[in-house]
N, C-alpha and C positions, 0 to 999 in steps of 0.2 A: 786398233779401234782409234780412230780420230774423236777425240773429245770435242764436245759443241763449240760455237763460237760464243762468247761473252755479249751478251744484247744490251742493245741501246735506244736512245731515244734523241731524234732531232728536234730542234726549236727553229722555225723562221718569223722572223720580224720583220714584215715587207711595209715597208713606207714609201711615201710617194718620190724620194729621191736615194733610197737606201733599202738596201737589204743584209739584219743582219742574221748570223746562225751560230749555233751551239751544238754540240755532240756529247751528252752525259751517258755515263755509264750506268745500270737498272742494277740496283739492287735488291734480294728476295725479301726487302719488309717494305714492299710499295713506294721506294722511295728513290732516289738518285744520289750517285756519288758527285763530293763537291769539291774541287773547282772543275768544269769540263774539260773532256779530252781533247775538243776541240774550239776553237771561238774565232769570229772574226767576223767578217763583213764585207760588202760594196758601197763604196758610197760615192755620189757625185756624182748619179745614173739621173742621165740627162743632159750632162754639159760633156765637153771636151776633155773633162779629167776625171772621168772616173777611176777610181782605185780600189783597188783589193788589197784585202792583210786579213791576214791568218795565223794564230797561234797556238802551239801546243804547248801548255802552260808558259814556260818563260822560254820557250825555243818559239823564233820568229820563223812561220814556214813560208808567207809570203808576201808582200810588200811589193808592189807593182800596183802602173799604171795597166786599165785595161780598156780597149778602145773599144767603142759599143757605137753600132751603124743605126741609122734609122731614126723615125722618131720616139718619145719617151715611152711609147705603151713597146714598141720593138724594142727598146735599149732595155726596158726592165725584163721581157721574154728569153731575150739573149744572156744578161747577167743572169739569171736563174738557169738556165739551161747549163752553161757553162761552170755553175757552181754543184749543180747537180754531178756533172760528169768529174768533179775533183774531188766533190765530196767521195763519190761512190770507189774511187780510189782508194784516200785514204783512211777511211771507214774500213775498207775488205775485210780487216780480222773481226768485226762487230757484226753481228744480226742487229739493223735495226726494227724496231719492231714498229715504234708508230710516229711521226710528225706531230707537231706540237704546234698551233699559228695563230699568233695573235689577229685576232678581230675587232677592229673597233668597235660595231656596233652589232649587239646583240637581239635590241631592240626589248618590248615586253615579253618575246615567249623565253628566250633564252637566258634561265639566269645561273647555271653553270655549264662546266666546259662540257663539251657533246661530242661523240663520235658522227664523222662528216657523213652523211646519204646522199645520195641523189636529192631529198625532200627536204634534207636542211642546206642544203647547199642554194637550191630556188629559195626557199626561205629568206636567206642570208643575202641570195639575189636582191631578193624585193626591197632588201634592207638601204641599199645603194644611197636610193634620195636623201637618205638620214644622214648620209656620209660620202658624200661625192669627190672628194679631194682623197679619202682614207681607204674605203670597203673595198674599191675595185681594185688597189693594190694588194689588200690583204687576200682577195679570192683568188687571183691571179696561179701563185705558189700550191692554191690547195688544188684546182683545177689541174694541174700540170703534173702533178706527183701522182693524182687517181691514177691519172692514164700511164703516164710510166712505170711508177708503182705499186700495183693492186694490192703488193701482199704487205705494204706499210698502210697501217692505220692510220688517217688523217683526224686529228683531234683540232675542233676550233676552240678557243678560251680569249672570251670578250672580254673588255675595256668597261661595259659598261655593267656586266653582272656581280660586280660585288657591291655597287647602289644599291640595290635593288628592296636591302634592308630597310632603307629612306622611309620613313612617314610618310602618308601621301600629300601632308602637306610641306613638305620639301621637293613634290614633284609633280605638284597641279599647277598649271597656269593660270588666273585669273578669267580665265577664257570664257564660253559659251561650252556645255558639257558634252557636247557632240567630237567636241575636238578630243578631248579626253579618250571619249572610247572608240576614238581612232588613233590612239596612239601618241597623240601628242601632249607630250609630258617632261618633263626636267628627268635626264637618266644618267647624268655624270659619265665621264672618262678618264683615263689615266688607273683602271682599277686595277691591275694586274701588279702597279706602281705601289697602289695603294695595301693590296692584298700583304705584298711581298714583306711591307710596313709592318704593317700589323701582326704579319708574324715575328719580327723580329723584335719586337720594344718589349717583351718580355724578358728579353737578353741586355737589353739596353737599361731601362729605366721601368725596372721590374715594380716599383711602388707604385707608377704614373699609367704603367700600361693598359691596367682597365678601366682609367680614370676617363677624364674629359681632354682628347689630343686632337689637335690640328695640324696636319702635314701636308707641306706647303711642297708641292710636285713642281720646281720650276726648271726652266729649258724652254729651248723652241717652241714649245708648246708649254703652258704652265697653268694650275690650276691647283686650289687648295681642296681640300677636304675634311670634315669630322668627324671624330670617331669617337663612340662610345663604347666600353667594352670591346673596343677591337673590331666594329663595327660600323657601316656608314651612314650617318644621319642626316649628313648635308653635304653640299660638292659646289662651289661655283661655276662649273661647267652645268649647261642644260641639256636642251633638245640635239645640241650639236656642240661641237667639239670649238665651236667660234667663240661661244659665251663668257663671262666670269673675268678672269685677270687679263691684263695686257700682256701679248708674247710676242714673239720674235718677228711673224707678219701679220701678223692676227689683229685684228681689234680688241678681242673681247666685248665685252657690255657696253651695249651702245643704244643710245633714245633710237627706239622705232620711229618716231618723227623725222630724224638724219636721213632716214632711209626713204619714208614718205618725198621728202625734198628733194633727195636725189634721186627719184622717181618720176615724180613730176615738174619741177624746175629745172632739173641739170638732164633731165630727158635718160637718166640710163636704163638701159635694160637690166633683168636678172643680172645678165652672165655679167654685164661692167659690171655691176654692185658685190656679185660673189667673189669677184678679182679682187676686187679693192678691199675687201675687209678679210678675204684669206691671204690676198699676196702683197698686200701693197701697204698696208697699214702696221701698228706696232709699233715695235721698238725702230723698223728701217722708216715707216709713214714719218715719226716724228721729229727721229734723227736726220732722217735724209740721207745716212752715211752708210750704214748700215743694220740687220737682224743681229750680227753676233755680239754679245755681253763682250764679248775680252775686247771685240774692236772698241765700242764705246768706251770701255773703261778705260783704253789704252788713249783716250782722243782729250784733246782740250777745248774741243768743238764746243761752242755753248749748247748748241741744240742737240750732242753728246747728253750734256749734262740733264739736259731737261727728260729724255727721254729715260734716261736713270732713274731721274726723280720722280715722273709719273708712274714708272714700270713699281719702283718701292713703296708710294702712295699706295696705289690700288690693290697691293698685296695688304698693307697695314687696313685697308679699310674693308677690304673681303674679309678680313682676317676678326674683325670686330665684330662683321654679319655672323660670323660660326661662331665664335664667342656666345653669340646670343643666343643661335641655337642648342647649342651645349648646356647653356644655363654656368659658363665661367672655362676655364682653363688650369688644365694641371702641366701641360706640355706642348712645347712647338717642335715638329720635326722639319728640317730642310733635306730634300731629296731632289734627283735628279742634274743635270749637268751645270747650269750657275747654281742651284742650291748647294751642291757639293763644293763647287769649285770656285766659289764668289763670296770671298768675305765680305769686301764691302756693303755688297749686297743685304749681306744676314746682319747687319751691324746698322747698316739705315733702317732694315726693317723693326728691328730689335727696337732702336731712338724712337724710330713712329710709335712704335706699341709698350711704351713706356709705363702708360695707364694701366696695364695689366697686371705694374710690379712684376715686370721682365727685362733685364737686362743679361748681356754677356759679359764673360770673361773677352777680354779684348786680345791678347794674347792664344790662349787657346783657341777665338776665334779665328785668328789668322794662322796660326799654327794648321786648322783642319782644311785641308785642300785634299779632296777626293778620298778623304778614308775616314771610317766613322767616331765618331768622339762627341764629348758633352761639352758644353760652351758656355753653358752658362756659369753666372756669376753666385759667390756663395752667399748674397742677399738675395736674388734672384728668386722672388715666389715661381714662377713659373721654370719647371726644366726644358732645358733646349738644347736640342742635342740636330747634329748632321751625321744621317744615316745612308750609305750609299744604297740605292736600290737596285735590284736584280730582276727585270722582268723577264730575262731567258730561264732563270732558273727555278721560278713560279709556273711556267709554260711548262718546264721538262717535269715539275712535281707534278702539275694537274694530269701528265700523260701519264707519270707511274701509278697515280694513283685511279686514273679511272682504268687502267692498264689491270691492275689488281682485282677489281670487281668485275672487269666486265662479263657478261654472258653473250655478246657477240663473237 
């Protein structure tokens, strides 16, 4: 008699130019085995340099260019279909129970992961105007897999859900109340990353984990979140993922009067302003060189220096606002691509935030690149740590938990 195949969950994180994936074996206790069985990504979709990499533990399974044809949507569709075929072959020893998808916007309705039904998919599609550059890419793999693998449960996990614990004051805009009733409010994003850090806090900072913590998720997209008792109480991103910190190509917070000026005096239409704020601003716009922090840190151009300084200044200034919301600060956590790999950024943010009695051990800070570490000095009143985030693991955990209690 043939023994049953072990079960697994697949995670997909579809961005505007990348598609990240991982395959995790399921355990019997509503959890997953880590690290994943397979891990990889297709990056630079939409360019002539699309590239596919995949690993099984330390073994490199693929590291090759992928030639993709057509416009951006066509390239995304081709990349997805080729990846599914590759995964079907690689994972044939496992029975895939579900695919867990990162969905940027869940609106006011979705406050926890859900199984995707036609009704859920319609509701998520209706949210595209709230995240026009993210939501369509998030939903494409769901539609494809619903058709190709109806035996796999499709699960949506939301970057906004973690922030639904925020008090009303942190969510409401000072606009006529009818807009609040229409769903125009501060949602917050990067929730899967913050949720992963919240679950990891007791392992690294047991004394501060339930206290007043600010997490800095710094990458091409960047935000801060204030946690108390490991629950979100405030965040820098608001109605869209454009708000808050300066980012790789996004402006972050900007005076609405600037937008009125661009409309009225520069005669830019909504599409042009959207492109400006999402694609031409941030590190790229200020430096005129690159949106990549690694490139800017390696440059001696004065505009690169200014972009870096403005990036750190905005973090320190927004940190102060979240400390006010928390009523103090017990710990600061750096995560994300820049937060985990750029010691000079952490050092400058700490320097600008010295008024909090926060200081780094410079040697520990320099040594903490891509790994988990405590980096505060012995005299620092505030604990400071670098914790590598793992949104893929969070997606898989949610899938395992939902499958365990499923009645569908």
